[in-house]
C-alpha positions as CSV (number, residue, x, y, z in Angstrom):
1,X,0.0,0.0,0.0
2,X,2.8,2.4,0.8
3,X,4.4,2.0,-2.6
4,X,1.1,2.8,-4.4
5,X,0.9,6.0,-2.4
6,X,4.4,6.9,-3.3
7,X,3.5,6.7,-7.0
8,X,0.5,8.9,-6.6
9,X,2.2,11.5,-4.3
10,X,4.0,14.3,-6.1
11,X,7.5,14.8,-4.8
12,X,9.9,17.6,-5.0
13,X,12.6,16.7,-7.6
14,X,15.0,19.2,-6.0
15,X,15.9,16.4,-3.5
16,X,17.8,14.8,-6.3
17,X,19.3,17.8,-8.0
18,X,22.1,19.0,-5.7
19,X,25.0,16.7,-6.7
20,X,27.1,17.5,-9.7
21,X,29.5,14.5,-10.1
22,X,28.9,11.6,-12.4
23,X,28.2,9.4,-9.3
24,X,25.6,11.9,-8.1
25,X,23.9,11.9,-11.5
26,X,23.7,8.0,-11.5
27,X,22.3,8.1,-7.9
28,X,19.8,10.7,-8.9
29,X,18.6,8.5,-11.8
30,X,18.3,5.5,-9.6
31,X,16.4,7.4,-6.9
32,X,14.1,8.9,-9.4
33,X,13.3,5.5,-10.9
34,X,12.7,3.9,-7.4
35,X,10.5,6.8,-6.1
36,X,8.5,7.3,-9.3
37,X,8.1,3.7,-10.3
38,X,9.0,1.5,-7.3
39,X,7.9,-1.9,-8.4
40,X,5.6,-2.6,-11.4
41,X,3.7,-5.2,-9.3
42,X,2.9,-2.5,-6.7
43,X,1.7,0.1,-9.2
44,X,-1.9,0.6,-10.0
45,X,-3.0,-1.2,-13.2
46,X,-3.5,2.3,-14.7
47,X,0.1,3.3,-14.1
48,X,1.5,-0.1,-15.1
49,X,-0.4,-0.2,-18.4
50,X,0.3,3.4,-19.2
51,X,4.0,2.9,-18.5
52,X,4.1,0.0,-20.9
53,X,2.3,2.2,-23.5
54,X,4.8,5.0,-22.9
55,X,7.8,2.7,-23.3
56,X,6.3,1.3,-26.4
57,X,5.8,4.8,-27.9
58,X,9.4,5.7,-27.1
59,X,10.7,2.4,-28.5
60,X,8.8,3.0,-31.8
61,X,10.1,6.5,-32.3
62,X,13.6,6.7,-30.9
63,X,15.1,7.1,-34.4
64,X,14.6,9.8,-37.0
65,X,12.1,9.0,-39.7
66,X,10.4,6.4,-37.5
67,X,7.1,7.1,-39.2
68,X,8.4,6.9,-42.8
69,X,7.5,10.6,-43.2
70,X,10.5,12.3,-41.6
71,X,9.3,12.1,-38.0
72,X,11.8,13.5,-35.4
73,X,13.2,11.0,-33.0
74,X,11.9,11.1,-29.4
75,X,14.7,12.1,-27.1
76,X,15.5,10.2,-23.9
77,X,14.8,13.4,-22.0
78,X,11.3,13.5,-23.5
79,X,10.7,9.9,-22.2
80,X,12.0,11.0,-18.7
81,X,9.6,14.0,-18.6
82,X,6.7,11.8,-19.9
83,X,7.4,9.3,-17.1
84,X,7.4,12.2,-14.6
85,X,4.0,13.4,-16.0
86,X,2.6,9.9,-15.8
87,X,3.7,9.7,-12.1
88,X,1.8,13.0,-11.4
89,X,-1.5,11.8,-13.0
90,X,-4.2,10.7,-10.6
91,X,-4.6,6.9,-10.8
92,X,-8.4,7.2,-10.9
93,X,-8.5,8.7,-14.4
94,X,-8.9,6.5,-17.5
95,X,-5.7,5.4,-19.2
96,X,-4.8,7.8,-22.0
97,X,-3.7,6.9,-25.4
98,X,0.0,7.5,-25.5
99,X,1.8,7.9,-28.8
100,X,4.8,9.6,-30.4
101,X,4.3,12.7,-32.4
102,X,6.1,13.6,-35.6
103,X,7.8,16.6,-33.9
104,X,9.6,14.3,-31.4
105,X,7.2,14.8,-28.5
106,X,5.1,12.2,-26.7
107,X,1.3,12.8,-26.5
108,X,-1.1,11.7,-23.8
109,X,-4.7,11.8,-25.1
110,X,-8.1,11.2,-23.5
111,X,-11.1,11.0,-25.8
112,X,-14.3,10.8,-23.9
113,X,-16.7,11.0,-26.7
114,X,-18.1,13.7,-28.8
115,X,-16.6,17.1,-28.0
116,X,-14.8,15.8,-24.9
117,X,-11.1,15.5,-25.8
118,X,-8.0,16.5,-23.9
119,X,-4.3,16.1,-24.9
120,X,-1.0,16.9,-23.4
121,X,2.3,16.8,-25.5
122,X,5.5,16.4,-23.6
123,X,8.6,18.1,-25.0
124,X,12.3,17.3,-24.5
125,X,12.7,20.1,-22.1
126,X,9.7,19.4,-19.9
127,X,7.4,21.7,-21.8
128,X,3.8,20.6,-21.7
129,X,1.6,21.8,-24.5
130,X,-2.1,21.0,-23.9
131,X,-5.4,21.4,-25.6
132,X,-8.9,20.4,-24.8
133,X,-12.4,20.5,-26.1
134,X,-15.1,20.4,-23.5
135,X,-18.5,20.6,-25.1
136,X,-18.7,24.1,-26.5
137,X,-15.6,25.3,-24.6
138,X,-12.0,25.0,-25.7
139,X,-8.7,25.5,-23.9
140,X,-5.1,25.4,-24.8
141,X,-1.8,26.5,-23.4
142,X,1.8,25.8,-22.5
143,X,3.1,25.0,-19.1
144,X,6.2,23.4,-17.6
145,X,6.6,20.2,-15.7
146,X,7.3,20.7,-12.0
147,X,6.6,18.5,-9.0
148,X,2.8,19.1,-9.3
149,X,0.4,18.7,-12.1
150,X,-0.3,22.2,-13.5
151,X,-3.6,23.7,-12.4
152,X,-4.8,24.3,-16.0
153,X,-4.1,20.7,-17.0
154,X,-5.9,19.3,-13.9
155,X,-8.9,21.5,-14.7
156,X,-8.9,20.3,-18.3
157,X,-8.8,16.7,-17.3
158,X,-11.6,17.3,-14.8
159,X,-13.7,18.9,-17.5
160,X,-13.2,16.1,-20.0
161,X,-13.2,13.0,-17.8
162,X,-14.8,14.1,-14.5
163,X,-11.8,13.3,-12.3
């Protein structure tokens, strides 16, 4: 039970950002993996399935022209930021469709029927570009990944899928 709570609890990444040596970087990477994704068997099925979809999207698009139409490769940093976003998403929401985009970003998309769609694109520098259609209302914007899910993105998800 504790491990599941760790996955659902936003944490402050600054705990891992103080060391500068190669060893500190390796330790930071290991700690991030353990805290964000402790044990797949302890993760909620949403997080486990979404993580598999995310890794599959990355694997599919880690080379230039992965789509046969000049698609940009998805950078490893994009995968890391997408994993961080996944860790911040509430487990009670439906699993998004996760796929690579031709510009090298990774998209998370929720389609809840007619005029109820929300998507988030994760960039290589942690930029989150989002857009939603909620009935007759639209929203879009850009935010940056931190230790909490941005307020506008949470509001968009709530509007589309009633979190």
